N, C-alpha and C positions, 0 to 999 in steps of 0.2 A: 690712337688718340681720337676721341669722338668730338664732333662739333655739332651745334654750338654748345660751349661749356656752360654749366650752371654754376655761377659763382655767388657765394655768400660773402658780402662785403660789409665789415663793421667800420662805418665812417659817418661822422656827424655833418660833414660838408658835402652837399649834393654835387656841387660843381667839381670837387676832386674826384668823386665817384664817376661822373660823366667823363672826365678827362682820362681816367685810367681805362674805362671801357673803350673810348675812342682809340687810345694808344694800342690796346690789344687787337682791336679789329683792324686797325691799319697795319698791324704786324701779321695779319692773316689768321688771327685767332678769333673766330666768331663766338660770341658769348651772350648769356643773359645774366644780368647782375641784379641780385636782390639785396638792397641796402638796408641795414638796420643800425640803430645808434644806441640801443639800450641792452642791458644784460638779459632782460626778459625776452626781448625780441630776438636776440642772438640764440638763446637756448631753444625758444619755440621753433625757430627756423631749422636748427639742427635736428630737433626731434621730428620735424616734418619730413626731413631727409631729401635725398635726390640731388645733393650738391657734389660737384667734382673738385671744388677748390674753395679755400677760405682765404680772403684778403682782410687785413685788419690794420687800422691806424693804431698807434701806440697810446695816444692821449685823447680821451673823450670826456665830456662834462660830467657824466655820471658812471663811467666805466673805464677800464683800461685794457690794453691789448694783452698784457701778460696774464691777467685773470681769464680773458677769453681763451688764450692758448691752453691754460691749464684745464679749463672746462672741456675744450675740444679733445685734448689728449686723453682725458679720463673716459669720455664716452664714445669718441669717434677718432681713434688714433690713426686710422687709415687715411683720413683726409689730409692732403697737403695744406700747409699753413704758411702764408707769406706775409711778413710785415711790410706795409707801405706807409711810411711816416716821414715827417720832416723834423721830428724832435728826438729820434732814436740815436743815442750815442753808441760808441763802440762797445762799452762794457755791457750796456743793456742788450745790445745785439747778440753778444756772445752768450749771455744768460738765456736769452730767448732760444738760441740754437741748442743750448744744453737741455732746455726743457722739452724741445721737440719741434721747434719751428724749422721749416724747410729752407727758408732764405729770408733776406730782408732787402728792401729797395727804398732808397730815399726818394721822396717826391720831387726833389730837385734833379733827380737823374732817372726819370721814368723810362728812358730809352732801354734800361736794363730789365724792365719788367717782362718784356716778351720772352727773351731767352730764359729768364728766371722761371716763368710759368711753364715754359716748354720742358725745362729740366725737372721741375717739381712733378709735373704730370708723368714724365718718363720714369722717374725714380719711383713714384707711387705705383705705376703699372708694374715695374719690376718687383717691387715689394709684394704686390698682389700675387704675381706669378710665383714668387718664392714661397709665399704663404700657402698658396694652393698646392705647390709641389710638396711642401712640408706636410700639409694636411693629408695629401694623397699618400705620402710615404708613411706617415704615422698610421693612417687607415690600413695601408697594405701590411705594415708590420703587425698591427693589431689582428688583422685577418690571419696572417701567417702564424702568429702566436696562438690564436684560437684554434687554427687548423692543426698545429702541432700538438696542442693540448688534447684535442679531441681524438687525434690519431695516435697519440703517445709516441710522437716522432720528433726528436730534436735534431738540430743541425750543428755542425762543428767545422772548424778550420784548424789545420795542424801545420804550422810552419816548421818543417823538418830541420832546416839549418839553424834556426833560432831556438827550437824546442818550445815554441809558444803554441798554446792551444786556445782557440776561441770556442765558446759554447753559447748556444741560445738558451733562453729561459727554460725551455722544456728539457733540455739536456741536463741543466743544473738540477731540475726537479727529479729526473730519472735517477741521477747519481746520488741524490740526497744531499747536495751541497747548497749553501747559500750563494745566490748570484752576486758575489762581490769580488770583482776582479777576475783574473785568469786562474786556471787550475793547472799546476805543473803535471807533466805526464806521469811521473812517479806517484803523485797523489791520486791521480785517476786510477792507476793500477792497483792502489791499495783497496779500492772498492770492488775489485774483481774477486770472484770466489777463489779461495786458496787452492782448490783442486784444479781450477782453470788457469791460474796465474802464470805458471811456467809456460804452458802452451801459448797463452796470449802474448807473453813477452817475446817468445821466439817468432811469432807471427808478425809482431810490430817491427822487430829487427829485420826480418826478411823483406817486408814491403818497403821499409825506409831505405833499405840497401838496393833493392831491385827496382824501386819506384814504379810499382805496378798496382793496378786497381785491386781492391780486396773486398770480400764479403764473407763475414764470419759471424758465428753466434757464440755467446758465452754467458756466464752467470755473474751477477753482482751479489755481494753479501753486504747489506747495510748494517749500520751500528746496532739497530734494534733487532737484528737477527733475520730480517726479511730477505728472502732470496728472490731476485728478479732475473728473468731471462731477457737478453737484449740481442738485437741483430745490428751489426755495424757494417755500413757500406761506405766505401771511400774511393775517390777517383783522383789521380795525380793532376796537378795544375801548376801554373806559373803565376806567382803573385805579382802585384803592381810594381814592386821593387825588383822583380826579376828572380826572386828566390823560389825554390821548389817547395810546394805545399800540397797537402791533401785536403779536399773538400768533400764532405759527405753528410750522412744522416745516421742517427742511432734511433732504433725503434724498440720500445718496451713491448716484448712479445710474451710477457708472462701469462696473460689471459689466453693467448693462443696455445701456449705450451700446456696450460692447465686443461684447456678444452681438448687438446690432442690426447693428453693423458686420460681424461675422462672418456673420450671417444674410444681410445684403445682398450680401456678397461671394459667399456660396454661391449666392444667387438669381441673381446676375449670371453666375456660372459655369454654373449650370443653364440660364439663358436662352441663354448663348453656345453651350453644347453642344446645347441644343434647336434653336436657329437653325441651327447647323451640321448637325445631323441632318436638319432640315427641308430645308436646301439640298441635302444629299447624297441625300435621298430623292427630291427633285425630279429630280436628275440621274439617280438610279438608275432612276426610272420612265421617264425618257426613253430610257435605255439598254436597258431590259428588252425592249422590242419590236423592238429593232434586232438583226437576225441578223448576227453577225460572219461574215467570210469563211470562216473555219474555226476550230475550237476550239483547235487547237494548231498550232504551227509544224512543218510536215512537210517532211522532206527532209534529205539528207546531202551535197548537192553542194558542191564547194569554194566556189562563189559564195555559197551560202546560209550556209555556215560563216563566211565572211569578214564577212557582215552581222551574224551573231549575236555574233561576237567584238567588233565595234564596239558592239553593244548592251550587252554585258557591261562594257565599259570606261566608257561614258558614264552608265549607269543609276545608279550610286551617287552621282553628282554632281548638282548642281542646274542644270547648263548647259542652255541652249536647244538644241533639236535640230531640224534640218530634214531631213525624210525625202522623198526624191525617187524617182520611178519612174513607169512607165506606169500607166494605169488598170487596176485589178484585180490588182495585184501584191501587195497585202497591207500597204499603208502603215499603216493603222490598227492592224493586228495587231502590227506592229513597235513602234508607239507604245505600245500596251498592254504589250508586253513590257518596254519601258524603264520604264514606270510601276510594274509589278509587282515589278521588281527594285530599285526606288529606296526611299529612306527615307520616301517619301510613299505607299507602297503601301496603308497602312491608310485613307487618305483618298480623296476622290472622284476619279474619272477622268471628265471631262466632254468629250464630243466635239461639235464644231460643224462642219457642212459649209457653208463660206462660199459655195459656188456655189449651194446649194439655197435660200438665203434671199435675198429681193429686196434689191437694193442700198439701197433706202430704209429697210429695216428691220434691216440687219445690225448697225448700231451699237447699236440697242436690244437686239438679241439678245445681243450680246457684253457690253455694259456696263449694260444695264437702262435703265429710264426712270422718270421721276416722273409722278405723276398730272397729266394735262392737257398733257403734253409735246408731243403731237400729236393729231390727230383719231383717236379710238378709244382713247386712253390713259386709260381710266376709273379706273385705280388704279395704284399703284406696282408695278413689276415688277422683280425681281432679275435681273441679267444672268448670263451663263454664268461670267464671271470671279468673281462673288460666290459662285455655287454651287460653284465649284471651289476655294474658299479652303482653303489648306493642302494641296491636292492637285495634280492635273495637268489642264491644258486642252489638248485636241488640236484644232488648227485645220486641218481638211482643206480642200484646194483654196484655200490662203491666197493664191494668185496672183490670185484673182477678187475680192479686196477692193477697194472703190472708194477713190480717193485720200484722201478725208477720214477714212475709217476706218483707213487705213494710218497716218495721222498719230497717231490716238488709240492704236493698237496700239504704235507706236514709243514713245509716252510711257509706256505700261505697262512695256515692256521696259527703258527707261532709268531711269525714276523710281519704278517700282513703285506707280503711283497712277493713278486715272482719275476721271471724273465721269459720273454717269448722264445720259442724254439729258434735257434740260430741267432739270437740277439744277445747283446751284452748290457743293455740298458735295464736297470731295475725299475719296475713299475709298482708303485704303491696301490693298494686296493682296499676298498671299504665294502665288503660283501659279507652278508650272513650266510653261513653254510648249513644246509640241512641235508643229511645223507640218509640213504635207505639201503637195506639189503634183506634178502631172504636166506642168506647163507649164515651158518654158524661161525661167526668171526673168531670166537675163542678157539674153535677147532682149527680154523685156518691159521691162527697165530701159533698154535702148537705144532702145526705141520710146516711152519716157516713161510706160508703163503701170504700172510698179512702182518704188517708191522704192529707190534704191541703199542709203541708210543703213539702211532696214528690212531689206533683204536681208542686210546684214552682221550685223545684230543677230540675225536668225533662224538664220543658217548658222554659228553658233559651232561646232557639231559636225554636219557633214552625214553623212547615211547614204543611199546610193543603193541601191535594191533592183533587182536584175537582173530583166529580163522572163523569162517562163517559157521562151521559146525559147533563152535562154542558160543554162538549167539543166535540160536535157532529161532528165538522169539522174534527176531527181526525179519525172518524170511517172509512171512505174509506181507509185511509192510513193503519190503523190497519188491516182491512180486507185483503188488498193486502199483507201485511207483513205475516199474519198468513197462508193465502192460500199458499204462496210461501214456507213457512217453513214446513208445514205439507204435502204438495204435494211432496216435495223433499224427505221427510222421507218415504212417502208411495210409491215412485217411479212412481208417476203419473205426467202428464203434463196438467195443467189447464190454459187455456189462456183467458177465458171469464167469466164474472159474469152476471147472469140474472138481467135485470133492476128491475124486480119485487122483486128479492131477495135483491138487494142493497137498494131499497126504504124501504123494510120491516125492514132491519137491521138498517137503519138510523132513522126510525121512532120509533123503539122500545126503551123503557125506560131503559133497561139494569140495573135492580136492583142488579144483581151480578157483574156489571161493567166489567172490561177488562177480568177478569177470566171467567165470563160467556160467553163473546164473543169468547174467545179463545177455550173454550170447544165446543161451537156450531160449530165453523168452523172446528175444528179437526174432529168432528163426521161427518160433511157434506163431508169433503174430503174423509173419509173412504167409504161413500156410493156413492160418485161420480163415474160414469162409463164412462163419456165423458169428453171432454175438457171444458165443460160449468159448472160453479159452481152454485149450487142451494141449498137452505135451506128449510127444511120442516117446515112450520109455527107452526106445533103442538109441535115442540121442544122448542119453546119459552115459557116463564112462563106465568101465567094467566094474568099478568098485561096488556098485549097488546091485549087480546082477546076482541071481541065485546060483550057487555053485552046482553045475550040472556036468561039468567036465572035470578032468583030472586037475588037481591043484598044482601040478607041476607043469609049467609052460613048455610048449613044444617049440623046437627050433623053427624060426620063421613064422610063427603065429603069435597073435596078441595074447597076453595073459588073460585068464578068466577065473571066475570063482572067488574073487577077493571081496569080502564084505566090508572090510574095515581098512583104515589107513595102516593099522599095525600089520595086517597080513601083507599089504602091498609093500611096506618097508622091509618086511622079512624076506619076501621073494626077491626084491632088488638086491639086498645085501647078500643073499645066497648066490645070485648071478655074479655079483662083483667079486665075491670070494673065489668063485670058480674061474674067473677070468683075470685074477690078480689085479683087480681094480681098473681093468681096461674097459672103456665104455663103448667106443666106436670100433669099426672094422669088422671083418667077417668072424673073428674070434672074440668080439667084444660082448659085453653084457646086453647091449641093446639088441644085437642079433639074436641072442639066446632068448630074450623076452619078447621078441617079435614086434619091436616098436622102433621108431626113428631115434637116432642118438640124441637129437635135440630135445625130444620129448622126455627121454630118460634123464638127461641133464637137468631139465626143469623139475622133474619129480625128485631127483636127488637133493636139489636145493630146497624144495618145499617140505620134504620130509626130514631135512637136516641130517642127511647121511654123509658121513665123512668118508669119501671114496678113497682117500689117500692111505687110510689104514689097511686097505686090502692089497696094496702094492707089495709084491715080494712074498705074498702068502702062498 
């Protein structure tokens, strides 16, 4: 209580006002009294403000106390209002108290005014404190409600013994109920997702029985079909009445779940892209060190143009292609041309030489293996088909595949699936297959060395590459191309080709085809000391030499005197017939012809000789 008090006194008699002030001061209440006696003066003083108390006489010449009370209650309800009058009867006093007066004191009993003022000020202060507390509470509740709205978190209370549930406004919003009264537990459970309801009910029964804290997540299914994810956290507590209850919070985590799902999807996509990049990098590293036969397809001969026309037709499709031709004709280059002009050009091109890999390991090379699949399989290894996922795989020398691997390859072509060696998990694959061979596959089928059904699957679109001897008009262009390529690498400047050399190269049969031409020119560039290009005739194979020796090859010496591929084929078949189809070993055809067995095998393939028909002869 602050002193001196500022009192607004509605009184027409100055002496009565002075008497009241003296009585208050004598009772220890210091005060300043502002006396008014008209309605206008009363209202003006209230509007000016700063008063702690209103005293009013009931009867004035132009105004009355009840009217003043109504004015004060309407605009300044917090001000204590005490009637001080000599004409106020009991009925009027009761009416005044009902309207909002704090007290009334008769002028004949002014001794009561001091305790009446003290009580009015005390009650006014209490009302002010209550009002402040209520305002603070409302403000706090508003902040809490806004915080819950922003954080999508509602609060709840659950009286287990009574089965009553209290929800905050935000909890009602999360569950999609109107905030009107309580919501029974069963009704709340009806909002849970049918797939989660049984588990949720069991969890509620368990925590109500064990009276332990809980933290779980489940889904809600709203009437409009919306699915929400919520997290519910509760702690055991004892209520004011002594009953057991849970107090906790429920958070709408739908956005978080959606973000987690989006993040997981993004991570899965990143992982998929990373794995694909890893696979393609492996394939790329394997390809970087491989020198292709030549960087571009060179030539304008009708035979080559016919091949390129077929490449242009099949490239945009996903059809399987079988490229056939003698060794060194550029089968892999044609396969790469098909890939580069296909819709898979941006993905990996993986090349596998089926003849260069041991037969016991070719399945692992193509399809991969699991850890421990065989001795030395210390970790899982991805096969070439997995590395080529989404791209193209080139199976060179496909005719050399062992029977069991042919079966697995047939499954890939038919079902688009395979299993790693030692594994049981089926892997789907999206790979275009281009195969190549210099073998006569039809003869291999007849001999039982190659599956007929696999042949038909591979040869959906066959492309046969002519040997270099059938496109001799391309030889000058190829010579010029290779000279430019290797002289630039060697840092030499070669401007002229000897006519004798050009005639020699054009007349040569080139059993090794473009690869042999490439090697001869590279070797010649290395030896070239001037700007004139020349080739040593002795570097060419025996096929182009003039027959000066016996046409029958001697044991342990290289064959000679063969002018054409026909003569060479005849000599090899004669040797195979004499050795019952045996190629290697001291009694084999290679020893009779005086050449390494690997060279003879290559010639047998290039000349399309079926060595199996000589067995048992």
